[in-house]
KEMAR-756357 format. One record per residue (C-alpha): residue number from 1; residue in one letter; chain; x, y, z. Coordinates in pm, 1 decimal, padded with zeros to 6 digits. Layout:
! KEMAR-756357
+-----+---+---+----------+----------+----------+
|   k | r | c |       xx |       yy |       zz |
+-----+---+---+----------+----------+----------+
| NUM | A | A |        X |        Y |        Z |
...
+-----+---+---+----------+----------+----------+
END
This chain:
! KEMAR-756357
+-----+---+---+----------+----------+----------+
|   k | r | c |       xx |       yy |       zz |
+-----+---+---+----------+----------+----------+
|   1 | M | A | -01251.6 |  00166.4 |  02812.7 |
|   2 | T | A | -00968.3 |  00211.8 |  02525.2 |
|   3 | K | A | -01048.6 |  00239.6 |  02186.7 |
|   4 | I | A | -00970.6 |  00079.8 |  01858.6 |
|   5 | P | A | -00732.1 |  00276.9 |  01556.9 |
|   6 | A | A | -00906.2 |  00384.2 |  01289.2 |
|   7 | S | A | -00712.5 |  00228.4 |  01090.6 |
|   8 | I | A | -00917.5 | -00135.8 |  01223.2 |
|   9 | L | A | -01239.6 |  00024.7 |  01010.7 |
|  10 | S | A | -01052.2 |  00117.1 |  00681.6 |
|  11 | V | A | -01131.8 | -00013.5 |  00359.1 |
|  12 | W | A | -00832.2 | -00138.9 |  00332.8 |
|  13 | T | A | -00836.3 | -00328.7 |  00615.7 |
|  14 | M | A | -01210.4 | -00485.8 |  00539.6 |
|  15 | L | A | -01080.7 | -00615.7 |  00231.6 |
|  16 | V | A | -00805.8 | -00774.9 |  00430.8 |
|  17 | H | A | -01036.5 | -00892.5 |  00627.3 |
|  18 | V | A | -01273.1 | -01036.2 |  00363.2 |
|  19 | I | A | -00974.1 | -01200.6 |  00168.5 |
|  20 | T | A | -00734.2 | -01334.0 |  00402.4 |
|  21 | I | A | -00934.7 | -01460.4 |  00635.7 |
|  22 | P | A | -01168.4 | -01690.8 |  00452.0 |
|  23 | V | A | -00811.7 | -01828.3 |  00260.8 |
|  24 | F | A | -00710.3 | -01898.6 |  00622.0 |
|  25 | F | A | -01017.0 | -02112.3 |  00675.9 |
|  26 | L | A | -00991.2 | -02281.9 |  00368.9 |
|  27 | G | A | -00649.4 | -02371.1 |  00411.9 |
|  28 | F | A | -00683.2 | -02474.2 |  00795.0 |
|  29 | I | A | -00908.1 | -02752.6 |  00710.3 |
|  30 | L | A | -00770.1 | -02882.1 |  00392.3 |
|  31 | L | A | -00414.6 | -02875.0 |  00542.2 |
|  32 | Y | A | -00435.1 | -02957.6 |  00895.1 |
|  33 | E | A | -00689.8 | -03255.8 |  00794.7 |
|  34 | S | A | -00804.0 | -03273.8 |  01204.2 |
|  35 | Q | A | -00992.2 | -03598.0 |  01201.2 |
|  36 | W | A | -01331.2 | -03469.1 |  01341.8 |
|  37 | M | A | -01328.3 | -03213.6 |  01086.1 |
|  38 | V | A | -01257.8 | -03422.2 |  00841.7 |
|  39 | K | A | -01557.0 | -03680.0 |  00926.7 |
|  40 | F | A | -01784.4 | -03417.4 |  00986.5 |
|  41 | M | A | -01701.4 | -03209.9 |  00617.0 |
|  42 | S | A | -01700.0 | -03551.0 |  00442.4 |
|  43 | I | A | -02064.1 | -03552.4 |  00435.0 |
|  44 | G | A | -02226.7 | -03529.7 |  00063.5 |
|  45 | H | A | -02012.6 | -03416.2 | -00202.3 |
|  46 | G | A | -01671.7 | -03454.1 |  00068.9 |
|  47 | V | A | -01429.1 | -03252.4 |  00227.1 |
|  48 | V | A | -01310.2 | -02996.7 | -00032.9 |
|  49 | F | A | -01618.8 | -02952.5 | -00213.4 |
|  50 | N | A | -01820.6 | -02885.8 |  00171.0 |
|  51 | A | A | -01512.3 | -02642.0 |  00283.2 |
|  52 | L | A | -01552.2 | -02407.3 | -00029.3 |
|  53 | M | A | -01936.9 | -02360.8 |  00015.8 |
|  54 | L | A | -01837.4 | -02275.1 |  00423.9 |
|  55 | T | A | -01559.4 | -02037.2 |  00268.9 |
|  56 | C | A | -01796.0 | -01861.8 |  00058.6 |
|  57 | I | A | -02089.1 | -01829.2 |  00329.5 |
|  58 | L | A | -01797.6 | -01677.9 |  00532.8 |
|  59 | I | A | -01723.6 | -01439.0 |  00289.8 |
|  60 | G | A | -02096.1 | -01330.8 |  00245.1 |
|  61 | V | A | -02098.2 | -01282.0 |  00652.3 |
|  62 | L | A | -01757.5 | -01086.1 |  00686.3 |
|  63 | C | A | -01889.8 | -00834.4 |  00383.5 |
|  64 | A | A | -02224.1 | -00812.7 |  00521.7 |
|  65 | V | A | -02049.0 | -00693.9 |  00881.5 |
|  66 | R | A | -01766.5 | -00537.7 |  00761.0 |
|  67 | I | A | -01884.6 | -00285.2 |  00452.5 |
|  68 | P | A | -02122.4 | -00130.1 |  00719.8 |
|  69 | L | A | -01831.4 | -00089.9 |  00987.4 |
|  70 | T | A | -01609.6 |  00028.4 |  00688.6 |
|  71 | A | A | -01935.2 |  00289.6 |  00663.3 |
|  72 | V | A | -01910.9 |  00421.0 |  00982.4 |
|  73 | R | A | -01584.1 |  00490.8 |  01001.1 |
|  74 | N | A | -01541.6 |  00846.2 |  01053.8 |
|  75 | R | A | -01775.0 |  00838.5 |  01354.4 |
|  76 | P | A | -01680.6 |  00801.0 |  01695.1 |
|  77 | H | A | -01481.6 |  00497.3 |  01716.3 |
|  78 | L | A | -01554.9 |  00171.1 |  01867.2 |
|  79 | T | A | -01391.2 |  00035.3 |  02204.5 |
|  80 | W | A | -01180.7 | -00324.6 |  02222.9 |
|  81 | W | A | -01489.3 | -00444.5 |  02391.7 |
|  82 | Q | A | -01703.3 | -00363.9 |  02127.2 |
|  83 | Y | A | -01504.0 | -00454.6 |  01847.8 |
|  84 | S | A | -01472.4 | -00819.8 |  02025.6 |
|  85 | L | A | -01829.5 | -00866.7 |  02060.3 |
|  86 | I | A | -01894.5 | -00793.9 |  01701.0 |
|  87 | S | A | -01604.0 | -01010.0 |  01599.6 |
|  88 | F | A | -01758.8 | -01297.3 |  01847.7 |
|  89 | A | A | -02113.8 | -01222.0 |  01666.6 |
|  90 | E | A | -01965.3 | -01255.8 |  01321.9 |
|  91 | I | A | -01823.3 | -01607.1 |  01386.0 |
|  92 | V | A | -02152.1 | -01682.4 |  01569.4 |
|  93 | V | A | -02351.1 | -01592.7 |  01267.0 |
|  94 | F | A | -02076.5 | -01751.1 |  01010.0 |
|  95 | S | A | -02176.9 | -02090.0 |  01182.3 |
|  96 | C | A | -02524.2 | -02088.0 |  01218.0 |
|  97 | F | A | -02544.4 | -02017.7 |  00860.9 |
|  98 | A | A | -02270.3 | -02270.3 |  00781.2 |
|  99 | A | A | -02530.2 | -02541.6 |  01015.4 |
| 100 | L | A | -02795.6 | -02449.6 |  00790.6 |
| 101 | Y | A | -02620.7 | -02548.6 |  00497.9 |
| 102 | M | A | -02466.7 | -02853.3 |  00622.8 |
| 103 | A | A | -02793.3 | -02916.4 |  00760.1 |
| 104 | L | A | -03034.5 | -02839.8 |  00444.7 |
| 105 | V | A | -02860.2 | -02982.4 |  00193.1 |
| 106 | Y | A | -02740.4 | -03311.0 |  00304.1 |
| 107 | G | A | -03036.4 | -03387.2 |  00533.8 |
| 108 | N | A | -02872.8 | -03664.0 |  00746.7 |
| 109 | I | A | -02772.8 | -03458.0 |  00991.7 |
| 110 | G | A | -03007.5 | -03224.9 |  01216.0 |
| 111 | Y | A | -02946.7 | -02821.0 |  01251.4 |
| 112 | F | A | -02832.5 | -02822.4 |  01630.3 |
| 113 | P | A | -02573.3 | -03120.1 |  01617.2 |
| 114 | A | A | -02469.8 | -02955.7 |  01297.6 |
| 115 | L | A | -02452.5 | -02629.6 |  01471.9 |
| 116 | G | A | -02254.4 | -02748.3 |  01739.3 |
| 117 | H | A | -01955.5 | -02893.3 |  01498.6 |
| 118 | C | A | -01977.4 | -02537.9 |  01266.3 |
| 119 | L | A | -01926.3 | -02362.6 |  01597.8 |
| 120 | R | A | -01693.0 | -02597.3 |  01738.6 |
| 121 | M | A | -01496.4 | -02573.8 |  01385.5 |
| 122 | A | A | -01509.8 | -02180.5 |  01310.2 |
| 123 | F | A | -01355.8 | -02114.7 |  01708.5 |
| 124 | A | A | -01113.5 | -02344.2 |  01649.2 |
| 125 | I | A | -00967.5 | -02197.2 |  01345.7 |
| 126 | L | A | -01071.6 | -01818.5 |  01308.4 |
| 127 | P | A | -00971.3 | -01654.1 |  01612.1 |
| 128 | Y | A | -00642.5 | -01679.4 |  01513.4 |
| 129 | P | A | -00629.3 | -01442.7 |  01206.3 |
| 130 | Y | A | -00904.6 | -01171.6 |  01413.7 |
| 131 | I | A | -00643.3 | -01140.0 |  01701.6 |
| 132 | I | A | -00342.2 | -01145.3 |  01472.0 |
| 133 | Y | A | -00509.7 | -00859.2 |  01269.8 |
| 134 | A | A | -00569.4 | -00671.4 |  01544.8 |
| 135 | I | A | -00263.0 | -00658.0 |  01676.4 |
| 136 | L | A | -00115.9 | -00558.6 |  01348.6 |
| 137 | F | A | -00304.4 | -00307.9 |  01246.6 |
| 138 | A | A | -00354.0 | -00135.3 |  01550.1 |
| 139 | L | A |  00096.7 | -00133.7 |  01575.5 |
| 140 | I | A |  00128.8 | -00073.4 |  01199.4 |
| 141 | R | A | -00110.9 |  00193.2 |  01166.9 |
| 142 | P | A | -00215.6 |  00326.2 |  01443.7 |
| 143 | D | A | -00401.5 |  00665.1 |  01508.6 |
| 144 | E | A | -00312.0 |  01009.0 |  01581.9 |
| 145 | P | A | -00370.4 |  01064.7 |  01938.4 |
| 146 | M | A | -00717.6 |  01107.8 |  02033.6 |
| 147 | A | A | -00889.2 |  01495.0 |  02022.2 |
| 148 | A | A | -00996.8 |  01612.2 |  02359.7 |
| 149 | E | A | -01412.8 |  01645.4 |  02348.6 |
| 150 | E | A | -01393.4 |  01994.4 |  02304.1 |
| 151 | D | A | -01211.4 |  01981.9 |  01985.8 |
| 152 | L | A | -01437.0 |  01742.5 |  01813.9 |
| 153 | V | A | -01654.1 |  01903.1 |  01590.5 |
| 154 | R | A | -01997.7 |  01765.0 |  01521.9 |
| 155 | F | A | -02156.1 |  01778.2 |  01204.9 |
| 156 | A | A | -02521.2 |  01729.8 |  01193.5 |
| 157 | D | A | -02727.2 |  01762.6 |  00833.3 |
| 158 | N | A | -03007.2 |  01994.5 |  00790.4 |
| 159 | T | A | -03255.9 |  01763.1 |  00967.4 |
| 160 | G | A | -03074.8 |  01755.4 |  01262.0 |
| 161 | R | A | -02875.6 |  01382.4 |  01244.5 |
| 162 | L | A | -02518.1 |  01378.0 |  01303.2 |
| 163 | K | A | -02352.2 |  01282.3 |  01003.7 |
| 164 | L | A | -01971.2 |  01322.8 |  01073.1 |
| 165 | V | A | -01722.8 |  01406.9 |  01378.9 |
| 166 | I | A | -01374.9 |  01505.8 |  01312.5 |
| 167 | A | A | -01115.1 |  01736.0 |  01543.5 |
| 168 | H | A | -01107.5 |  02065.9 |  01452.8 |
| 169 | D | A | -00742.1 |  02107.7 |  01328.8 |
| 170 | V | A | -00746.5 |  01785.3 |  01083.1 |
| 171 | I | A | -01021.2 |  02028.6 |  00868.2 |
| 172 | L | A | -00856.7 |  02198.9 |  00610.5 |
| 173 | Y | A | -01162.9 |  02392.1 |  00425.3 |
| 174 | I | A | -01506.9 |  02398.3 |  00365.4 |
| 175 | E | A | -01711.7 |  02467.6 |  00056.6 |
| 176 | A | A | -02084.9 |  02528.6 | -00021.3 |
| 177 | Q | A | -02221.3 |  02347.8 | -00297.9 |
| 178 | E | A | -02544.6 |  02380.0 | -00402.1 |
| 179 | N | A | -02753.9 |  02227.7 | -00090.6 |
| 180 | Y | A | -02472.0 |  02071.4 |  00033.5 |
| 181 | V | A | -02194.4 |  02170.6 |  00215.2 |
| 182 | S | A | -01840.1 |  01983.6 |  00109.7 |
| 183 | I | A | -01614.6 |  01927.3 |  00413.7 |
| 184 | H | A | -01272.6 |  01900.4 |  00322.4 |
| 185 | Y | A | -01029.2 |  01704.1 |  00598.4 |
| 186 | M | A | -00716.8 |  01509.3 |  00665.0 |
| 187 | E | A | -00704.7 |  01128.1 |  00775.8 |
| 188 | N | A | -00447.3 |  00881.5 |  00801.9 |
| 189 | S | A | -00241.3 |  01172.6 |  00657.9 |
| 190 | Q | A | -00488.8 |  01169.2 |  00314.2 |
| 191 | M | A | -00711.5 |  01424.6 |  00230.6 |
| 192 | K | A | -01070.4 |  01357.8 |  00201.6 |
| 193 | E | A | -01445.7 |  01509.2 |  00145.6 |
| 194 | Y | A | -01711.7 |  01442.2 |  00296.3 |
| 195 | S | A | -02041.8 |  01599.1 |  00134.9 |
| 196 | L | A | -02284.5 |  01680.7 |  00449.6 |
| 197 | R | A | -02681.0 |  01824.4 |  00345.3 |
| 198 | Q | A | -02633.8 |  02142.1 |  00503.5 |
| 199 | S | A | -02627.7 |  02542.5 |  00449.7 |
| 200 | M | A | -02318.0 |  02773.9 |  00543.2 |
| 201 | R | A | -02543.5 |  02952.5 |  00761.8 |
| 202 | G | A | -02630.6 |  02644.6 |  00918.9 |
| 203 | I | A | -02296.9 |  02561.9 |  01019.2 |
| 204 | E | A | -02158.8 |  02925.3 |  01067.2 |
| 205 | E | A | -02191.5 |  02958.7 |  01463.3 |
| 206 | L | A | -02053.4 |  02619.0 |  01487.1 |
| 207 | M | A | -01773.2 |  02672.2 |  01273.6 |
| 208 | E | A | -01709.0 |  03024.0 |  01464.0 |
| 209 | K | A | -01644.3 |  02766.3 |  01796.8 |
| 210 | H | A | -01365.2 |  02593.5 |  01680.8 |
| 211 | G | A | -01178.3 |  02891.2 |  01508.3 |
| 212 | I | A | -01274.4 |  02802.8 |  01140.7 |
| 213 | I | A | -01360.9 |  03105.2 |  00992.0 |
| 214 | R | A | -01527.0 |  03227.2 |  00672.3 |
| 215 | C | A | -01291.6 |  03357.2 |  00388.2 |
| 216 | Q | A | -01513.1 |  03398.8 |  00131.0 |
| 217 | R | A | -01894.5 |  03391.6 |  00087.3 |
| 218 | S | A | -01872.1 |  03016.9 | -00037.5 |
| 219 | Y | A | -01599.7 |  02904.8 |  00178.1 |
| 220 | F | A | -01449.5 |  02872.2 |  00578.0 |
| 221 | V | A | -01085.3 |  02782.3 |  00625.4 |
| 222 | N | A | -00916.1 |  02661.4 |  00887.3 |
| 223 | P | A | -00628.9 |  02955.5 |  00999.7 |
| 224 | R | A | -00444.1 |  02655.5 |  01145.8 |
| 225 | H | A | -00339.8 |  02499.2 |  00815.8 |
| 226 | V | A | -00323.0 |  02843.6 |  00652.2 |
| 227 | S | A |  00063.2 |  02867.0 |  00518.5 |
| 228 | V | A |  00037.8 |  03225.7 |  00309.9 |
| 229 | L | A | -00200.2 |  03430.4 |  00133.6 |
| 230 | R | A | -00068.7 |  03520.1 | -00193.1 |
| 231 | R | A | -00269.1 |  03749.5 | -00504.3 |
| 232 | D | A | -00239.3 |  03544.0 | -00795.7 |
| 233 | K | A | -00238.5 |  03733.9 | -01151.4 |
| 234 | E | A | -00604.5 |  03857.8 | -01145.0 |
| 235 | G | A | -00530.3 |  04001.0 | -00811.2 |
| 236 | M | A | -00759.8 |  03781.3 | -00638.7 |
| 237 | I | A | -00637.4 |  03672.7 | -00315.4 |
| 238 | Q | A | -00578.2 |  03308.5 | -00224.2 |
| 239 | A | A | -00507.4 |  03125.0 |  00118.2 |
| 240 | E | A | -00265.9 |  02847.5 |  00031.8 |
| 241 | L | A | -00232.4 |  02567.1 |  00281.1 |
| 242 | D | A |  00019.7 |  02352.8 |  00428.2 |
| 243 | I | A | -00069.6 |  02007.8 |  00302.6 |
| 244 | T | A |  00074.1 |  01925.3 | -00024.9 |
| 245 | N | A | -00157.0 |  01952.0 | -00338.8 |
| 246 | A | A | -00415.5 |  02069.1 | -00169.0 |
| 247 | K | A | -00608.3 |  02346.4 | -00342.0 |
| 248 | P | A | -00570.9 |  02754.9 | -00266.5 |
| 249 | V | A | -00867.3 |  02884.9 | -00121.1 |
| 250 | P | A | -01036.6 |  03204.2 | -00241.4 |
| 251 | V | A | -00987.7 |  03490.9 |  00003.9 |
| 252 | S | A | -01264.3 |  03819.3 | -00062.3 |
| 253 | P | A | -01134.3 |  04159.4 |  00067.0 |
| 254 | K | A | -01387.5 |  04175.5 |  00314.9 |
| 255 | Y | A | -01229.6 |  03895.9 |  00530.0 |
| 256 | Y | A | -00884.2 |  03917.8 |  00462.6 |
| 257 | E | A | -00797.2 |  04153.8 |  00688.8 |
| 258 | Q | A | -00909.7 |  03917.1 |  01018.4 |
| 259 | L | A | -00760.0 |  03629.2 |  00829.4 |
| 260 | S | A | -00453.8 |  03769.3 |  00810.0 |
| 261 | K | A | -00411.9 |  03837.9 |  01161.7 |
| 262 | M | A | -00470.5 |  03498.5 |  01296.5 |
| 263 | L | A | -00144.3 |  03401.9 |  01066.0 |
+-----+---+---+----------+----------+----------+
END
């Protein structure tokens, strides 16, 4: 099944969802003034106060769901079917908490009657921004073509847990940092960095498999992104990358010949 673009799980998209969907929800209730909504929302302190409280609940639910989704955006993408189920569940969970608020705070309506009203209200309003955003982000910020399965590099930490899955051709270089390796790669035309608790020796075989070679004791480099090898003023060899603002990667004489043959 077709996978969703990674842009839908980006931090920027998460912020858009968390801010604008509640604004849309609040504006719809206050401006549209549906007769049955107004009657239900007028319990207690009135429509405006209740609408604001339900909007705060909606923000909390969106944060609770969207932040974890954003945190796993570098792993294999969700399908549209899975994402639709998550969005559906998001609306249902919001309705459950909204009904709890309406039932407990004002006491003159039971939980399940309140839940019925909240579900009806939520599904009358919220599907619109969900659908619009899914279409917009798929069109405005589409991903690059999906990499073939054999081109994916699966990075696991030193306990064997899978932490990062990316295409081999987006990796720029990997740098050793004490008990971690720092993976530098490209995502949506931007340089990203991921710290993995692993050793250089622990990923060496994986790197060789995907054509990413050691160029110095503390570095692996992807020859696909090396534009030229140069010597600096001190006579040290450095690999300059084809990415703007990427720092040069040091190359030791031991690995110079192997790397130069691959350019």
